[in-house]
C-alpha positions as CSV (number, residue, x, y, z in Angstrom):
1,X,-115.5,55.5,69.8
2,X,-117.6,58.6,70.6
3,X,-118.6,58.5,74.3
4,X,-115.9,56.2,75.4
5,X,-114.1,57.2,78.6
6,X,-110.8,56.6,80.3
7,X,-108.8,58.1,83.1
8,X,-106.2,60.7,82.4
9,X,-102.6,60.4,83.5
10,X,-102.6,63.3,85.9
11,X,-99.6,63.8,88.2
12,X,-98.2,66.8,90.0
13,X,-94.6,67.9,90.3
14,X,-92.5,70.9,91.3
15,X,-90.7,73.0,88.8
16,X,-87.0,72.7,89.5
17,X,-86.3,76.4,88.8
18,X,-89.2,78.2,90.5
19,X,-90.7,75.6,92.8
20,X,-94.2,76.1,91.4
21,X,-96.5,73.1,91.5
22,X,-97.5,72.0,88.0
23,X,-100.1,69.3,87.1
24,X,-99.2,67.2,84.1
25,X,-102.6,66.3,82.7
26,X,-101.7,63.7,80.0
27,X,-99.0,61.1,79.2
28,X,-100.6,58.9,76.5
29,X,-100.0,59.8,72.8
30,X,-100.0,63.4,71.8
31,X,-102.4,65.8,73.5
32,X,-102.8,69.4,72.3
33,X,-105.1,72.2,73.6
34,X,-107.1,74.4,71.3
35,X,-105.1,77.2,69.7
36,X,-104.4,80.1,72.1
37,X,-106.9,82.4,70.3
38,X,-109.7,79.9,71.1
39,X,-109.2,78.8,74.8
40,X,-109.7,75.2,75.8
41,X,-111.2,76.0,79.2
42,X,-114.9,75.4,79.5
43,X,-116.5,78.4,81.2
44,X,-118.6,77.5,84.2
45,X,-117.1,74.0,84.4
46,X,-113.9,72.6,85.6
47,X,-113.0,71.0,82.2
48,X,-111.1,71.5,79.0
49,X,-111.6,70.5,75.4
50,X,-108.5,69.2,73.6
51,X,-107.3,67.1,70.7
52,X,-105.4,63.8,71.1
53,X,-104.3,60.8,69.1
54,X,-104.4,58.6,72.2
55,X,-106.9,56.1,70.7
56,X,-105.5,56.1,67.1
57,X,-103.5,52.9,67.5
58,X,-100.5,54.7,65.9
59,X,-97.4,55.9,67.8
60,X,-96.4,59.0,65.9
61,X,-94.1,61.9,66.7
62,X,-95.6,65.4,66.6
63,X,-94.2,66.0,63.1
64,X,-95.5,62.7,61.7
65,X,-99.1,63.9,61.4
66,X,-100.7,62.2,64.4
67,X,-104.4,61.3,63.9
68,X,-106.1,63.8,66.3
69,X,-109.7,63.6,67.5
70,X,-111.5,65.7,70.0
71,X,-111.8,65.0,73.8
72,X,-113.1,66.5,76.9
73,X,-111.4,66.2,80.3
74,X,-113.0,66.7,83.7
75,X,-110.3,68.4,85.7
76,X,-111.9,67.3,89.0
77,X,-112.0,63.6,88.3
78,X,-109.5,63.3,85.5
79,X,-112.1,61.5,83.3
80,X,-111.4,61.8,79.6
81,X,-114.3,61.4,77.2
82,X,-114.0,61.0,73.4
83,X,-116.2,63.6,71.6
84,X,-115.5,62.7,67.9
85,X,-114.5,59.8,65.8
86,X,-113.4,62.1,63.0
87,X,-109.7,62.7,62.5
88,X,-109.0,66.4,62.4
89,X,-107.1,68.3,59.7
90,X,-104.5,69.3,62.4
91,X,-104.1,69.5,66.1
92,X,-105.4,73.1,66.1
93,X,-108.4,72.6,63.7
94,X,-111.2,73.2,66.3
95,X,-112.8,75.9,68.3
96,X,-115.8,76.0,70.7
97,X,-118.2,78.4,72.4
98,X,-116.9,79.6,75.8
99,X,-119.3,77.3,77.6
100,X,-118.2,74.3,75.5
101,X,-121.7,73.3,74.2
102,X,-120.9,74.0,70.6
103,X,-117.7,72.9,68.8
104,X,-116.7,73.5,65.2
105,X,-113.8,71.7,63.6
106,X,-112.3,70.8,60.2
107,X,-111.9,67.1,59.5
108,X,-109.1,65.6,57.6
109,X,-111.4,65.2,54.6
110,X,-111.9,68.9,54.2
111,X,-115.3,69.1,55.8
112,X,-116.1,71.8,58.4
113,X,-118.5,70.4,61.0
114,X,-120.3,71.5,64.1
115,X,-120.9,69.3,67.1
116,X,-123.6,70.2,69.6
117,X,-122.8,68.6,72.9
118,X,-126.3,69.1,74.3
119,X,-127.9,67.1,71.5
120,X,-125.0,65.0,70.4
121,X,-125.7,66.0,66.8
122,X,-122.9,66.6,64.3
123,X,-123.7,68.7,61.2
124,X,-121.6,69.2,58.1
125,X,-121.4,72.9,57.5
126,X,-119.0,73.0,54.5
127,X,-117.1,70.7,52.2
128,X,-114.1,71.9,50.2
129,X,-114.5,70.9,46.6
130,X,-112.4,73.6,44.8
131,X,-108.6,74.2,44.5
132,X,-108.4,75.6,48.0
133,X,-107.4,74.5,51.5
134,X,-109.0,75.6,54.7
135,X,-106.4,77.8,56.4
136,X,-107.7,78.7,59.8
137,X,-109.6,77.4,62.7
138,X,-113.4,77.9,62.2
139,X,-114.6,80.8,64.4
140,X,-118.1,80.7,65.9
141,X,-120.1,83.9,65.8
142,X,-121.4,85.2,69.1
143,X,-125.0,84.6,67.9
144,X,-124.1,80.9,67.3
145,X,-125.8,81.0,63.9
146,X,-122.7,80.6,61.7
147,X,-119.0,80.1,61.6
148,X,-116.3,81.8,59.4
149,X,-112.9,80.5,58.3
150,X,-110.1,81.3,55.8
151,X,-109.4,79.4,52.6
152,X,-106.3,79.8,50.4
153,X,-105.7,78.7,46.9
154,X,-103.7,75.6,46.1
155,X,-101.9,74.9,42.8
156,X,-99.5,72.5,41.3
157,X,-96.4,74.1,42.7
158,X,-94.1,71.6,44.5
159,X,-93.9,73.8,47.6
160,X,-94.1,71.8,50.8
161,X,-97.1,73.2,52.6
162,X,-96.7,71.3,55.9
163,X,-93.8,70.3,58.0
164,X,-91.7,71.0,61.0
165,X,-90.0,74.3,61.7
166,X,-92.3,76.4,59.5
167,X,-91.5,74.5,56.3
168,X,-92.8,76.5,53.3
169,X,-93.7,79.6,55.4
170,X,-91.9,82.1,53.2
171,X,-92.8,80.3,50.0
172,X,-96.5,80.2,50.7
173,X,-96.5,83.9,51.4
174,X,-95.2,84.7,47.9
175,X,-97.2,81.9,46.1
176,X,-100.7,82.5,47.3
177,X,-102.6,85.3,45.5
178,X,-106.2,84.2,46.2
179,X,-107.4,84.0,49.8
180,X,-111.0,84.0,50.9
181,X,-113.1,84.2,54.1
182,X,-116.1,81.9,54.0
183,X,-119.2,81.9,56.1
184,X,-121.1,78.6,56.8
185,X,-124.4,78.3,58.6
186,X,-124.5,76.3,61.8
187,X,-127.6,74.4,60.7
188,X,-125.8,73.2,57.5
189,X,-128.1,75.2,55.2
190,X,-125.3,76.7,53.1
191,X,-122.0,78.6,52.8
192,X,-120.6,81.5,50.8
193,X,-117.5,83.6,50.5
194,X,-117.9,86.9,52.3
195,X,-114.5,88.4,51.3
196,X,-111.8,87.7,48.7
197,X,-108.2,89.0,48.9
198,X,-105.1,88.9,46.8
199,X,-103.0,87.6,49.8
200,X,-102.7,84.5,51.9
201,X,-105.2,85.0,54.7
202,X,-105.4,83.4,58.1
203,X,-106.4,83.8,61.8
204,X,-110.0,84.8,61.2
205,X,-111.6,85.6,64.6
206,X,-115.1,86.9,65.3
207,X,-115.5,89.7,67.8
208,X,-116.5,88.1,71.2
209,X,-119.7,90.2,71.2
210,X,-120.5,91.2,67.6
211,X,-121.5,88.6,65.1
212,X,-121.0,91.1,62.2
213,X,-117.4,92.0,62.9
214,X,-114.1,90.2,63.0
215,X,-110.4,90.3,62.3
216,X,-108.1,88.4,59.9
217,X,-104.5,88.6,58.9
218,X,-102.3,88.6,55.9
219,X,-100.3,85.5,56.8
220,X,-96.6,85.1,56.2
221,X,-93.2,86.0,57.8
222,X,-93.9,89.1,59.9
223,X,-90.9,91.0,58.5
224,X,-92.4,90.6,54.9
225,X,-96.0,91.3,55.6
226,X,-96.6,95.0,55.1
227,X,-100.1,95.1,56.8
228,X,-100.7,92.1,59.1
229,X,-104.0,92.8,60.9
230,X,-107.3,93.7,59.3
231,X,-110.9,94.3,60.4
232,X,-113.7,92.7,58.4
233,X,-117.2,94.2,58.5
234,X,-119.7,91.6,57.4
235,X,-122.4,94.2,56.7
236,X,-120.4,96.3,54.3
237,X,-118.0,93.4,53.4
238,X,-115.2,95.9,53.7
239,X,-111.7,95.2,55.1
240,X,-109.9,98.1,56.9
241,X,-106.4,98.1,58.5
242,X,-106.1,97.4,62.2
243,X,-102.9,99.2,63.5
244,X,-101.5,100.7,60.4
245,X,-97.9,99.4,60.0
246,X,-94.8,101.4,59.2
247,X,-91.6,100.0,57.7
248,X,-90.3,99.2,61.2
249,X,-93.2,97.0,62.3
250,X,-93.2,93.2,62.4
251,X,-96.6,92.3,63.9
252,X,-98.5,89.1,64.7
253,X,-100.1,86.7,67.2
254,X,-103.2,88.9,67.4
255,X,-106.2,87.8,69.4
256,X,-109.4,89.2,70.9
257,X,-109.4,89.9,74.6
258,X,-112.4,89.0,76.8
259,X,-113.4,92.7,76.9
260,X,-113.4,93.2,73.1
261,X,-109.9,94.6,72.3
262,X,-107.4,93.2,69.8
263,X,-104.1,92.4,71.3
264,X,-101.0,92.2,69.2
265,X,-97.2,91.8,69.4
266,X,-94.7,94.1,67.5
267,X,-91.1,92.9,67.5
268,X,-89.6,95.3,65.0
269,X,-87.4,94.9,62.0
270,X,-85.9,91.6,61.2
271,X,-88.3,89.4,63.1
272,X,-90.4,86.9,61.1
273,X,-92.5,85.7,64.1
274,X,-91.0,82.3,64.3
275,X,-88.8,80.1,66.5
276,X,-87.4,76.8,65.4
277,X,-86.0,73.7,67.3
278,X,-82.6,75.2,66.6
279,X,-83.7,78.3,68.7
280,X,-83.4,80.5,65.6
281,X,-85.9,82.1,63.3
282,X,-87.1,80.1,60.3
283,X,-86.8,82.9,57.7
284,X,-84.5,85.6,59.0
285,X,-81.8,83.2,60.2
286,X,-79.2,85.9,60.5
287,X,-81.1,87.7,63.3
288,X,-81.3,86.0,66.7
289,X,-84.7,85.6,68.3
290,X,-83.7,87.9,71.1
291,X,-82.0,90.5,68.9
292,X,-84.1,93.7,68.2
293,X,-83.4,96.9,66.3
294,X,-86.1,98.6,68.3
295,X,-87.8,98.0,71.6
296,X,-90.6,95.5,71.0
297,X,-94.0,96.4,72.3
298,X,-97.5,95.0,72.7
299,X,-100.7,96.9,72.1
300,X,-104.4,96.9,72.4
301,X,-106.6,98.2,69.6
302,X,-110.3,99.0,69.7
303,X,-112.6,98.1,66.8
304,X,-112.4,101.6,65.4
305,X,-108.7,101.5,64.8
306,X,-107.6,103.4,67.9
307,X,-104.5,102.3,69.8
308,X,-105.8,102.0,73.4
309,X,-102.7,100.9,75.1
310,X,-99.0,100.4,74.1
311,X,-96.4,99.1,76.5
312,X,-92.7,98.3,75.7
313,X,-91.9,94.7,76.0
314,X,-88.1,94.3,76.2
315,X,-88.4,90.5,76.6
316,X,-88.7,87.7,74.1
317,X,-91.8,85.6,74.0
318,X,-93.2,83.6,71.1
319,X,-96.8,84.0,72.2
320,X,-98.6,86.1,74.8
321,X,-102.1,85.6,76.3
322,X,-103.8,88.1,78.6
323,X,-105.8,87.6,81.8
324,X,-109.4,88.9,82.0
325,X,-108.6,92.5,82.8
326,X,-105.4,92.7,80.6
327,X,-103.2,93.5,83.6
328,X,-101.1,90.3,83.3
329,X,-99.7,88.3,80.4
330,X,-98.4,84.8,80.3
331,X,-95.7,84.3,77.7
332,X,-93.5,81.5,76.4
333,X,-89.9,82.6,75.9
334,X,-87.3,80.3,74.5
335,X,-87.0,78.1,77.6
336,X,-89.4,79.4,80.2
337,X,-93.0,80.3,80.8
338,X,-93.1,83.8,82.2
339,X,-95.6,86.1,83.9
340,X,-95.5,89.7,82.7
341,X,-97.2,92.5,84.7
342,X,-98.4,95.3,82.3
343,X,-100.6,97.1,84.8
344,X,-98.0,99.9,85.4
345,X,-96.0,102.1,83.1
346,X,-93.3,99.5,82.7
347,X,-93.6,95.8,82.1
348,X,-92.1,93.5,84.7
349,X,-91.3,89.8,84.3
350,X,-91.4,86.9,86.6
351,X,-90.3,83.3,85.6
352,X,-93.0,80.7,86.1
353,X,-91.6,77.4,85.0
354,X,-89.3,75.7,82.5
355,X,-91.4,74.4,79.7
356,X,-88.8,72.2,77.9
357,X,-90.5,72.2,74.6
358,X,-88.6,71.7,71.3
359,X,-90.5,74.2,69.2
360,X,-90.3,71.7,66.4
361,X,-93.9,71.8,65.3
362,X,-96.9,74.1,65.9
363,X,-98.5,71.5,68.1
364,X,-95.4,71.5,70.4
365,X,-95.5,75.3,70.8
366,X,-96.5,76.1,74.4
367,X,-99.3,78.5,73.4
368,X,-100.0,79.3,77.1
369,X,-103.6,80.4,77.8
370,X,-105.4,81.7,80.9
371,X,-108.6,80.2,82.3
372,X,-111.6,82.5,81.8
373,X,-111.3,83.8,85.4
374,X,-107.5,84.2,85.4
375,X,-106.9,81.5,88.0
376,X,-105.0,79.0,85.9
377,X,-102.7,78.6,82.9
378,X,-102.8,75.7,80.4
379,X,-99.8,75.0,78.1
380,X,-98.3,72.3,76.0
381,X,-94.8,70.8,75.7
382,X,-93.2,67.9,73.9
383,X,-90.4,67.3,76.4
384,X,-90.1,63.5,76.4
385,X,-90.9,63.3,72.7
386,X,-94.7,63.6,72.6
387,X,-96.9,66.7,73.2
388,X,-98.5,66.7,76.6
389,X,-100.7,69.2,78.5
390,X,-99.7,71.0,81.7
391,X,-101.8,73.1,84.2
392,X,-100.5,75.7,86.6
393,X,-102.5,77.4,89.3
394,X,-101.9,81.1,89.8
């Protein structure tokens, strides 16, 4: 029930490899933080917003579609408060404003909603009625007047759209020919498609300081997508490439930094951007996750299409997230969380902890994220069979 509270299962332990102190925040059911592009930490408060099936009454493994709802945890007291009774479309179907007062999420019935924590009011912003599925987390504009999200066509093909280890990832890339970006007003007054594409689209994200500008991606195996990242201007309704790819580039996991740049990861030929529970790629199974035909690199783009920074990244991580001044990255390699210093001419790596995750589902990916001030890192792992949240002070 909304407003119900319970104590979290906080405990601290030392990582066996590095000796770092880690706080396990949860131990009941599955608990997943917001997608790494969204940031679960509540700015100005010692709290996080996360999804959990702890009150669902069903004991489900991460790949068995747990019934996730939204919660808030006070990291000082460990008090967990339930925010919604809705079951979400997935563990990563929600976002929030940095201060956590406004949350937008997609419910399992296809409705996009907004929850105002100051008033307690929930508003339906959009309801899917056509042959489409909502394909990205709603992104809240900086002016808090509207959200935007991706929608992709559905048809009668027997392709499995959901499942562990990137089931259907390659098939969806080839099948979907109608992808749209939709805007919905926060007050529930209406919605409309602002852009239509001939590709599967995903990862729409508003600029952190410009409500008329955002980025989206052509979704699919990185080695097959010929132009992954795109800018979208809401005034002109024009899409333009962000970092123009060559034949060698395999790009993904882009996100906006706090200071308004677009971060991206380029792993080179033969990389599809995945890792499975077998520690292999899902599509390019003949290329090991750590095998590269070129030196991978990460980059920062400005909103005019200029590459501001490029630094070689001769390590393997599935995701990166940058600290506030983009001098440090946290990454999740196959078995460890690592700290990568990119402040100099060459990147240097330091192990942080063993994460022990299986990589079996998206919810069990570590997706490590920095706190807004760069003092802590939050990550997930399904070691033990269920997804739990972990916090590390830096």
